[in-house]
N, C-alpha and C positions, 0 to 999 in steps of 0.2 A: 650708669643707665641712660642718662640724657645723651652722652656722647655716642653710645651705641645706637640709640634711636636716630641720631643724625646720620650715622653711617648707613643705616637701613634706608632712610629716605634718599640719600645720595645714590646708593646702589640701585634703588628702584627706578631711578631715571632711565637706566639702560633698557630693561625689558619693556617698559612703557614706550620708550622711543622706538624700539624695534617693532613692537606690535603696531604702532601707528604708521610705521614705514610702509607696510603693505597697502594701507589705504592711500597714503600720499602718492606712492608710485602708481597705483591704479588710476587714481582720479586726476592727477595733475601733471604727470610726466608723459612724454610721447611714447606711444605703444610700439612704434616701429624702430626705436633706437636703443636696443638693449646694450650694445657695445659702448656707445657714447654715454649712455646712462650709467653704466658700471664704471667707466673711466672717470667721469665727472664726480662720481661718488668717492672713488678711491684716492685720486691724486690730492685734492685739497685736504682730505682727512689725514692722509699720510704726512703731508707737510705740517699740519697743525700738531700732530702727535710728535713728530720729530722735533718741533720747536720746544715741546714740553720735555722731551728726553733726547737731547742731541748726542747720540752715541752711534759710532760706526759698528757694523758687524765685525766679528773677529774670527779668523781662521776659517773653519768649515762652515761658519754661519753665513758666509757670502753666498755659497751655492745652495745651502739649505734655505736661505731666505728666498732665493729665486724659485726653488721648487715649491715652497709653501705659498709664495705669492701667486704662482700660476694656479695652484689648486684653490687656496682659501680666498683669494681676491678675484683674479681674472675669471676662473671657472665658476666659482660660487656666486659672485655678484651678478654675472650675466644670467645664469640659470634662475637665480632668485628674482631678478627683474622680469624675466619671461613668465615665471609662475605668478608673480604679483599682478601682471597685466592680464593673464589668461584666466585666472580663477577669481571667484568672488572673494572679497577680503576675509570674510569669516571662514571660508574653506581653506584659503591659502595659509592663514595663520594657524588653523587647527592641524593641517597636514604637516606644516613645518615644525609644529610643537613636538611632533614625534621624532624629530631629528636626533635628539640625544639618545633615544631608545634604539633607533636604527644604528647609531654610532656604537652603542654597546654591543649589538649583535655582530656588526662588522669587525669590531676589535676582537671579539671572541673567535671569529673565523680566522682572522689573520694572525693572532698571537697564540691560539690554542690554549688560552687560559680560561678556565671555567668561571663564569660570573657567579656572584652570590645569588641565592634563590630569590631574594626580594628584588634584586635588579632584573633578573630574568622574568619574573612574574610581572614586574612593572612594564617591561618591554612588550610582553604579549598582550597585556591589558590595553596599553596605549595604542598599539597597532590595530587591535580589534576595534577600538573606538574610532580610529581613522576610517576603517572599512565601513563601520556602521554609518558614519556621517556621510560618506560618499555614496553608498549604495542605496540609501533611503531618500535621497534628494529627488524632488519632483522635476527640477530643472536639470538639463543635461550638464555634465561636468566636462570641461575642456580636456581632451586627452593629451594635447601638447602641453597644457599647463601641468597636468599630473606627471607627465614624463619629465618635465623640467624640475618639478619638485623632487621626484625620486632621484634624478641625476644630481641635484644640488645636495641632497642628503648623502648620497654615495661619495661625491667629491669631498664634501666637508668632513665626513667621517674618516675617509682615508687620510686626509690632511691632518686630522687630529691624531690619528694613530702614529703618523710620522712625527708630529710635533711632540707627542708624549715620549717617544723614544729618544728624541733629540733635545730634551729639555735642559740638560746640563749646560751651564755657561751662557744661558740666554737671559737677557733683560726683557721681560715680557712686553713692556710698553714700547721700547725701542724696536724690538723685533716686529711687533705689530705694525709700527710705522713703516719699516722697510718692506714688509710684505705688501702693504697697501701701495707703496710707491712702485715696487717691482711689478705687481699685477697691473697697476694703472698704465705703466709704460709699455707693457706687453699689449694692452688693449688699444692704445692710441693708433698704431699703424693698421691694426685689424679693422678698427672702426672707420678709418679714413678710406680703406679699400672697399669694404663691404657696405658701408652706410653713407658714404659721401662726406661732404664737408661737415665740420662740427656743428652741433646745434648751437643757436644763439638764444638762450632763454631770456624771457622778459616777463614782467608782471608776476602772475601766480606761478608760472613755470619756474622762473628764477627763484622765487621764494621756496618752491618745492625742492629744487636742487640744493639750495642752501640748507634746508632742513635735513635732507638725506645725508649730505656730506658732513655738515658741522654737528648737528644734533644727534642723528641716528647712527653716526659712525664715530667721529672724533670724540665728542662729549660722552657718548654712551660707552665707548671702550674705556675711556679714562675713569669714568664712574664705576664701571663693572670691575675693572682690575683693582681699583682702590678697595671696593667692598670685599673682593675675594681675599685680599690680604688681611682684612681686619674683622670679618664676621665669620661665625661658625658655618661650616659647609651646609648644614641642614637649613639654616636661615637663607643662605643664598639660593638653595634649591627651591624653596618656597617662593622667593621673590621672582624666580624665573617664570613662574606660572602667570605672572602679570602680562607676559608677552602674548600668549593666545587670548587671554581674557580681554586685553586691550583691542586686539584685532577683531574679535567677535563683536565687542561692544560697538566699535566704530562701524563695522559692516552692517549691523542690524539697526542701530539707532540713527546713524548719520547717513549711510549709503542706502538704507531702506531694504536690505537683504532680509529674507524670511527664513527662519529656522523653525522647523516643527519639533515635536517631542522626540522623535528618533534622532534628529541632528543634535539636539541638546544632550541627549543621553550619550551620543558618541563623544561630544566635547567633554562631558563629565568623565568618561572612561579614559580619554587622553590625559586629562589633568590628574586623575587617580594614578595612571601608569607612571607619569613623571614623578608624582609624589612618592610612590612606592620605590622608584628607582633612585631617589635622591640619597646621598650619604647621610648617615646618622651623626651629624656633627654635634659636638658637645657644647657646653656653655662658653668655653673659652677657646682662644686660638682661631685662626682663620682657615679658609679652604686649603691654603698651602699646607697647613699642618695635617689636614685630613689626607691630602695627597701623599705626604711623606709617610703617614701612618700606614696606608695601604701598600706603599712600596716596601716598608719593613715587613708587612704581613706576608708578602710573597716569599721572603727569605724564611719565614716560619712555615711555609707550605700551606697557607690558608688560601681558599679560593677568593676570586674577586680582587686580586691584587696585582702588583706590577703595572705594566702599561695599561692593562684592562682595568685595574683598580683605579688608576688615575682617570680613565674615561668615566668610570662610575662616579668618582668623587668630584670630577670637574665637569665633564660633558653633561651628565644627567643633572648635576647641581645647576649648571648653567642652562636650564631649560629655555632660556631666552636668548642667548647670544654668545658670541665668542669673538675670536680674532676676525671673523668674517661678519659677524653681526647676526642677527635674526635666526640662527638655527642651532649651532652647536654650543660648545662651552669652552672656557679657558680657566686655568687654575693657577693660583699663586705664582711660582717662578716658572711654571711650564710655558713653553712656547705656545702661543695661541693657536686655536684651530679655526676652521671656516664655518661660519655660520652665520644671518641676517642678519 
């Protein structure tokens, strides 16, 4: 029991770090440098994770890593940076909390596999909560920020569907490291062309970049994947709720953002939707076991299985982060997806 509690505490580091990342990005990082901001997040984190798991991709994983790095790192990190800068921290964290639910719906559309009723109900409830929170705010909501959030969810969801299909033969931590490096290397020339010379952070900005790369990416991914292997899927799903809760808490208490009763009701609906959509993990085994179980369920003809089942068991369970951090989810041996 004591060992299990330690794994819970370690795993909780990830969603808390991802939730705080919205606030750190908005308050301390340059608003006009999303390409450099994403590159300086990805490359140091990729090198740190590669030091932990120094393994080269094999066979088809060379080009798969490039594709997933383009989606889950380059595309997702840039869009998440724009969303974090454009939206209030409480709004950005709540909107992105619905990422696993959007992932579930997209996987349903792409794989033609019907989700379980609880997962579908959770997606509808969570998305309704996002709508309630946005439509009842007295302050105007940035349309570019919302567009960036929607695009980030689409990119990360598509990346996770691909990763779920390609999960065989992947070492999840090493694959994440190579995705971060591949995405960061793609961003470097783009940043130089479109944003000029690299930023030279100092003071609080340097500390913020260090937090984003080391804590919210490298450390958070390592902690998250460790928990996914050792904790029941249902436990991991509940821990993922710490992501939006952290973002809302920092936005309202530290940044002074105001949320009225309708916005709080929307937040509750989002959390309820993610909780409904989480897998029903047992007392033993990890999220990897849950993913394997739903894969076997597909062979038996049960709904909510196969690649879609893995999305439900990992993406919704990882309501706080994934191979991209902040948005989607990753599971056991599965190749990671994109998310904050």
